[in-house]
N, C-alpha and C positions, 0 to 999 in steps of 0.2 A: 388769462394765461393758464390758470390751474387746471381748468377743464380740458385744455389741449395738451397738457404735459405728457400724457401717455402716448399721444401721437408723435410728439417731438422726440421723446425718448426712443420710440420704435424706429423712427427715421434715422436717428443718430447711431443707434446700437444694433439694429436688426436689418436695416436695408443695406444693399451692397454699395450704395452711391458714395458714402464717405471713403470707403476702401478703394473704390475705383479712382476717385479723385487723387488719393494719396499715391496711386500707382500710375500716374501720368494721363489718366483720362481727362478730357475737357468737357464742358457742357455740350459742345457740338458732337463729340464722339458718344456721349451718353444718349443723346437724341438719336443718333444713328443706330445704337444698340436697341433702343425701344422700337424703332421702325423695323429693324431686321427681325426682331422677335415676333412682332405682330403681322408682318407682311404675308405670311402664309394664310392668315385668317381674314384679311381685309380684301374686299373687292375694289374699294375706292382708295387708291393710293394718295389722291389729293387730300382726302379727309384724314388719312393716317398721318401724313406729313403735317397737316394743319393742327391736329389735336394732340400730337405726340407729347408735347411738354405741358400744355395747359390742362389737359384732362387725363392723359393715359399713364402718367408716371406711377401713381399708386397702384393701378391695375397691372402695370408691368412688374412692379415689385412683388405683387401678390401672385402673378403668373409664375414667376421664378420660384417663389416659395412652394406653391402647390405642385409644380413640376418635380421638385425635389422630394416633397412629402409623399406624393402619390405617383410613383413611377408609371409611365405609360398613359397618364391622364390626357395628354395631347390628342391621342387617338379618339377618346370619347368626346373631347371638345369639338374636334372636326366632324364627328358623326352627328352630334346635336346641331352644330352650326349648318350642316348641309340641309337639315330639315327646314331651317329658317330660309335658306337660299331657295329651296324648292317652293316653299310657300310664297315667297316674294315673286318668284317666276310665274306661279299659278295665278296669283291675284295681288299685284303690286300694291294697289291703293288700300285694299283691306288689311294687308299685313302691316303697312305703315300705320294705319289708323288704330289697329289693336295695340301696337307698341306704344303709341302716344297716349291712348286712353288708360293703359295700365301703369304708366309712370307714377301717378300718385300712390298707387298700391305698393309699388316697389320702394318708393321713398319711405312709406310707413313701415315696411318690412326692414328697411335700413335703420330707421329709428329704433326699432325693437332690437336689431342686431347690436347696436351700440350699448344698449342696456345689458344684453347678454354678455357682451365683451367686458363691460365695466364690472359686472358682478361675478365674472369667472374666477374660480379659485384653483390653485394647484392641487390636484387630487392625489398625488403620489404618496403623501404622508397621512391621508385620511384613514380612519378605521373603516372596516368593510361596510358597516351600516351607512355611514356618511358618504362613503365612496359610491355605493349603489344609488342612494337617494340623489346625489349630485349628478351622476351619470344619467339616470332616468329623467331627471329634469332637463338635462341637456338634449336628450332625444326628443322630448316634447317640444322644447323651444326651437330646435333646429327644424324639425319636420313640419310643424304647424305654425309656429310663431314667425319664423323668418323665411320660410320656403314656399308657403302656399301660393304667393303671387306668381312665382316662376313655374309652379306646377300648372296653374291656370293658363299662363302664357303658352306653355308647351302643349297643353291640350288643344288650345285654339290654333296654334301654329300647325299642328298635325291635322286638324280638321281642314284648314285652308289648303294645305298640301294635298289632301285627298279630294278636294273639291266639294266638301260638305258645307252646309249652311251653318253659320256660327251665331251664337247668342251669348255675348259677353256677360251680361248681367246674370243670366241663368247659370253660366259656368262659374261665375264668382260665388254664387250662393250654393254651389254643389258641395256635397260632403267630401271630406278629404279622401276617404276610402274610394269613393267613386272616381275622383280625379286620378288617383294612383292606378286604379284598375284600368281606366281609359288609356293611360300612358303605357301600361304593360301590354294591352291588347292592340294598340294602334300606333305605337312609335317603333322606330328601328333601334331603339336603345333601351329596351325593356329591362335589361339587367341592372340599370341604374336604380331601379325602384324595387328590387328584390335583394334583400340582405343575405349574403352567402351563408353557408353551412346549414342553418335552419330553413333557409329559403322562404323566409317570411317577408311580406310586403312592408314597405316603410310604414304604411298606415297601421299594420299589425303591431309593429314596435311602438308606434305612437300610442296605441290602445293599451299595451302592457304598461307603459310608463305613466299614462294619464289616469288609468283605472287602478294602478298599483297592484296588478295581478302578478306579484312576485314576492318571494320571501327568501330569507337567508338561513341556511342550515349548515353549520360547520364550514364556514368560508365558501360554501357553494351557493350560487344564486339560482333559485328555482323559479322559472317563469311559466306562466300559463297564457295561452293564446287561443282565441276562438270560443265558440259557445256550443253547448249541447254535445251532440255526437261528433262535432268537428273540433272539440276542445283538444289541444295538445299540451303536454307538459315537457319541459326540457330544462337542462341545467347548463350554466356557463360559469366559468371562474372569473376572477377579477380582470385578468388581461384580455379574456375573450369579450367581456362586456365593453371594455375600452375599444376593442376592434370594431364592435357594432356601432358605437358612437362615431368612430372615425369614418365608417362607411357611410353613415347618414350624412356626415359633414362633407364627405367627398362628393356625393351627388349634388349637394347644395352648391359647393364650390364650382362644379362643372356648369350647372345651369345658370348660375349668376355670372360666370365669366363669359359664357356664350351670349347671354342677354346684353352684357355691356359691350362686347365686341360688335355685335350686330347693330346695337343702338348707335354707337359712335361711327360705325361705317355708314350709317344712314341718318346721321344727326340733323342735317339741315331740313330734311323732309319731316322727320319726327317733330322737330321743334316748331315747325310751321303749324302743326295740328295740335300742339300741346296747349291745354288750358292751364296757364300758369297760376290762375287764381286758386286752383285746387291742389297745388304743390305745397307741401309743408315738411321741410326736412330739418333735422337737428343741426346746430352749428358745426358739430364735429364733421359732418359729411362734407360740407363746403371747405372746412379748414384742412381736411386731409388732402383734398385736391390742390388747394392753394399751397400748403407747406411742402407737398411732394414736388410741385413745380419749382418752388424756390430752391430746394436742396439739389434738384437736378441741374440747376444753373450754378452750383458751387457756392451757395450761401446757406449758413445755418441761422435759424431764427433764435435770436438771443432773448427777445421779449416782444410781446404784442399787447397793446392796450387800446381799447376803443369804446366809444359810446356814440350816440347820435351826432354829437358835435365834432368830435376829434378822434382820429385813429393814428396811432404811432407804432411803427414797426422797426425793430432793431435787428440788423443783419450783420453777421460776422462772415468775412470772406474765408472760404476753405481753400482758396488757391493763393498762389504767390504772384499772380499776374499784375499788370500795371494798375495801381489803385484808382487812378483817374478814370480809366476806361471801365474798370469794374464798378466804380461808384455810379457812373452814368448808367451802366447796365442795370444796376439794382433799382434805379428809378423807374424802369419799365414795369415794375410790380405795383406801382401806384394805382394803375387802373384795376388790377386784380384785387388790390386792397380795398378799393372803393366798392367793387362788386361783392366782396365778402362782408364788409362792415356797414355800407350805406352811410358812412360818416360825411359830414359837411366839409371838414378840413382833413387833409391827409399828409403824413410825412413818413419818410423812410430815413433812418439813420444807418449809414454804411460804416462799418468798422473793418479795418484791415485785419489780416490774419493774426497780427500781434495784439488785436483787440483795442487798438487806438482809433478813436473816432476820426474819420477823414472827411465825410461829406454828408450833408443833410439835403434831401430833395423833398420839396413840398408842392402841393397843388390844391386847388379848390374843386369840389365835386361838380360845380357848374361847368367846368371844362369838359368832363366826361359826359355830362348831360347833353351838352351841345354836340359833342361827337356822335352821340346816339341819334340825335335828331337829323344831323346833316352828314351824309356819307362822304362828302367832299372834305370834311374836317378830319384828317387822319393823323399820321405821325408828325407831320410838320406843325399842325395846330397844337398838338401836345407839347412839342419841343419849344414852341413860342411861349407857352404858358407855365411850364414847370420852372420852379425856382431852385437854384443850387446855392448852397452855402458851404464853402470850404472851411474845415475846422482844424485847429492845432497847426496852422501854418502849411497844411497840405502835405 
């Protein structure tokens, strides 16, 4: 539970969902909001409807956040997304194949992102020296640590779009500077890779931060970029450096959002080609999707505890609707709980809004294993095998 607390706190205090529920929204209207937000970006409305709750809630929350933080970002998202659409139109199979082969690299970048997030500090009260060091570290982490896989993906996408031969392994081994230059030269969104004012490439800023070619004199940050006769020196102040960090992150947010939208829009095809043995993601990634889906349905996670033998999830109702119906509704997360934990025995304790225990639903993992083997065993089979126990007199 402890390692997931930051996620739960964020969903409770920073996501719009609890406030929406307090103001009359229902789980179904929240789903409608998610679909309405992403509709302009999806080609496959069936997939959008299918994945809206199970997979897209956290991305919807993030989409709302970045739309507020970076006004006008939707235009850039559509521009980048159009390159993916054109690549798919040019060579459907190759585009899907590249997306599936890059998933393990994106997951590894996601693992690094969680470390970046967990180690992030509030910089506003730092002394100038510590502020600059932390900001430069952020630039390195953002540009190379968590973004290289989406740079690679976009280089490949633009090659497919132009009808060029692709070599994924070679592109993966390419230097960061070459990837960035390729995107500046060959994409229709080159401005994303050039940081305004100094007009330096993202890779130039990465070099400044990684090679520590900066110094501080009287609260001014003096930076050096380039070599020999191409070397330039410039100065920025504290707030300007913060703007440069934000621009680097803005580009990453755009590319990551586009990757996710396109991937979910084409998920069945990508999943068919995915080598699941090569995927290795931190528990936080799966838990974010799981907990986001839970809160979108009007439940707050009070506690979760699991091991290979047993998983127990405690949910508090955020609505005042019929507790019997809501308790049964909560049992639908038993399958997702199994996918998250891979535990042998699973239970969900449903608490009413006043935090009194009302219902415990439980099931064995063999039921879901059977459902995976036999497509004919669906909701009815689950309903026949789930156990309900009314508590405290109902």
